[in-house]
C-alpha positions in Angstrom: 0.1 0.1 0.1 2.6 2.6 -1.0 1.7 4.0 -4.3 -1.3 5.4 -6.4 -4.8 4.4 -5.2 -3.4 2.3 -2.3 -1.5 5.2 -0.9 -4.6 7.4 -1.3 -6.6 4.7 0.6 -3.9 4.7 3.3 -3.9 8.3 3.8 -7.9 8.8 3.7 -8.5 5.6 5.7 -5.8 4.8 8.3 -7.9 2.3 10.1 -8.2 0.2 6.8 -4.6 0.4 6.4 -3.8 -0.9 10.0 -6.5 -3.8 9.6 -4.8 -4.6 6.2 -1.3 -4.5 7.8 -2.4 -6.7 10.8 -4.2 -9.2 8.5 -1.1 -9.6 6.4 1.2 -10.0 9.5 -1.3 -12.7 10.8 -1.3 -14.3 7.3 -5.0 -13.9 6.8 -4.7 -12.4 3.4 -5.2 -14.9 0.5 -6.1 -14.8 -3.1 -9.9 -15.1 -3.2 -10.4 -13.9 0.4 -11.8 -10.4 1.1 -10.8 -8.2 3.9 -14.0 -5.9 4.7 -13.4 -3.0 6.9 -15.7 0.0 7.8 -13.7 3.2 8.2 -14.6 6.8 8.6 -13.1 10.0 7.1 -14.0 13.4 8.4 -14.3 14.7 4.7 -15.5 11.7 3.1 -17.7 10.0 5.9 -18.1 6.3 6.6 -17.3 3.9 4.0 -17.0 0.2 3.6 -13.6 -0.8 2.0 -13.5 -4.1 0.4 -9.9 -5.4 0.0 -8.9 -8.3 -2.2 -5.3 -9.0 -2.8 -4.1 -9.4 -6.4 -0.6 -10.7 -5.4 0.7 -13.6 -3.4 3.9 -11.5 -2.5 4.4 -7.7 -3.0 7.3 -8.4 -5.1 5.5 -10.8 -7.5 3.4 -9.8 -10.2 -0.5 -9.9 -10.1 -2.2 -12.7 -12.2 -5.6 -12.7 -14.1 -6.8 -15.6 -12.2 -6.1 -13.8 -8.8 -8.5 -11.2 -10.3 -11.1 -13.6 -11.1 -11.1 -15.2 -7.8 -11.3 -11.9 -6.0 -14.2 -10.9 -8.2 -15.9 -14.2 -7.4 -15.7 -13.4 -3.6 -16.7 -9.8 -4.2 -19.7 -11.0 -6.2 -20.8 -13.2 -3.2 -20.2 -10.4 -0.7 -22.2 -7.8 -2.6 -25.2 -10.2 -3.2 -25.3 -11.4 0.6 -25.0 -7.8 1.8 -27.4 -6.1 -0.6 -24.9 -3.4 -1.7 -26.3 -0.9 -4.2 -22.9 0.5 -5.4 -19.2 -0.3 -5.7 -16.4 1.7 -7.0 -13.5 -0.1 -8.3 -9.9 1.0 -9.2 -8.0 -1.1 -11.9 -7.0 -4.1 -9.6 -3.6 -5.6 -10.4 -2.9 -2.9 -13.0 -0.5 -0.8 -11.2 2.5 -2.5 -9.7 1.0 -5.7 -10.5 1.6 -5.4 -14.1 -1.8 -6.3 -15.6 -3.3 -5.0 -18.6 -6.3 -2.7 -18.0 -8.0 -3.7 -21.1 -8.0 -7.5 -20.1 -8.9 -6.9 -16.5 -11.8 -4.5 -17.5 -13.1 -7.3 -19.5 -12.7 -9.8 -16.7 -14.8 -7.3 -14.4 -17.5 -6.7 -17.0 -17.7 -10.6 -17.9 -17.9 -11.4 -14.0 -20.6 -8.6 -13.6 -22.6 -9.8 -16.7 -23.5 -13.1 -15.1 -26.2 -11.3 -12.8 -27.0 -14.3 -10.5 -30.3 -14.2 -8.7 -29.9 -15.5 -5.2 -33.1 -16.0 -3.0 -33.4 -13.2 -0.5 -30.8 -10.9 -2.3 -31.0 -8.4 -5.1 -29.7 -9.2 -8.5 -26.0 -8.0 -9.1 -27.4 -6.3 -12.2 -29.0 -3.8 -9.8 -25.6 -2.9 -8.3 -24.1 0.3 -9.8 -20.6 -0.3 -10.9 -18.0 2.3 -11.5 -14.6 1.1 -12.9 -11.7 3.6 -12.7 -9.5 3.1 -15.7 -5.8 3.2 -15.6 -4.4 6.5 -16.0 -1.9 7.6 -18.4 1.5 6.0 -17.9 4.0 8.1 -15.8 6.1 8.6 -18.8 3.3 10.4 -20.6 1.7 12.2 -17.7 3.4 15.5 -17.3 5.5 15.5 -20.3 2.8 15.0 -23.2 -0.6 13.6 -23.1 -1.2 10.1 -24.0 -2.4 10.0 -27.7 -6.4 9.9 -27.7 -6.9 10.4 -24.0 -6.5 14.1 -23.6 -5.0 13.4 -20.1 -8.4 12.2 -18.9 -9.4 9.4 -16.6 -12.4 7.4 -17.8 -14.9 5.7 -15.7 -16.8 3.1 -17.5 -19.3 0.7 -16.0 -22.4 -1.1 -16.4 -24.5 2.2 -15.7 -22.8 5.6 -15.6 -20.2 6.5 -18.1 -18.2 9.7 -17.5 -14.9 11.2 -17.9 -13.1 13.4 -15.5 -10.1 15.5 -16.5 -7.6 17.0 -14.2 -5.0 19.8 -14.9 -1.5 18.8 -15.9 -0.2 20.3 -12.8 -1.1 17.1 -10.8 1.6 14.6 -10.3 0.8 11.0 -10.7 0.1 10.4 -7.1 -2.0 13.4 -6.8 -3.8 12.3 -9.9 -4.7 9.0 -8.2 -5.7 10.7 -4.9 -8.0 13.1 -6.5 -9.5 10.5 -8.5 -10.1 8.4 -5.2 -11.8 11.4 -3.7 -13.8 12.0 -6.7 -15.0 8.4 -6.7 -15.9 8.8 -3.0 -17.5 12.2 -3.2 -19.9 11.2 -6.1 -21.7 8.9 -3.4 -20.2 5.6 -4.1 
């Protein structure tokens, strides 16, 4: 939890970080297993943060199968807890090295199954916002990535919108502002 969205979460929700660190030390984190934490932030209010690991070790890359296992666990949690909306960054795409286009397809395919479980709402009724990977660091302040205009695009089953940030933001600022924007939209 040292860069990008993870650093923004660590800063905005310190209780989540401490719980994550303690779970890691106790070897309670595993692929396909969720760590669900309720945390509060004076600016953002109370949020439920659902962590799922995408690596078996911080030095190793993420794997697409780990994303699928995490998404399967997430789907069950969302159905059992009647969650109305979820905001998701690009899991495994930062330091994990996965391709956002492939991960996005995995997420959308996972969401498309929309199972109905007795007593729970359909996953179809859960609003999903996907925060796509931002421009590579090599393109961020020097020149805009072709075709993106320096924008971060959120796409999902329901809303599709784009939010652009001024070029003065550094990459970590870009990610932190993005996190706050997601949370402030009511997700």
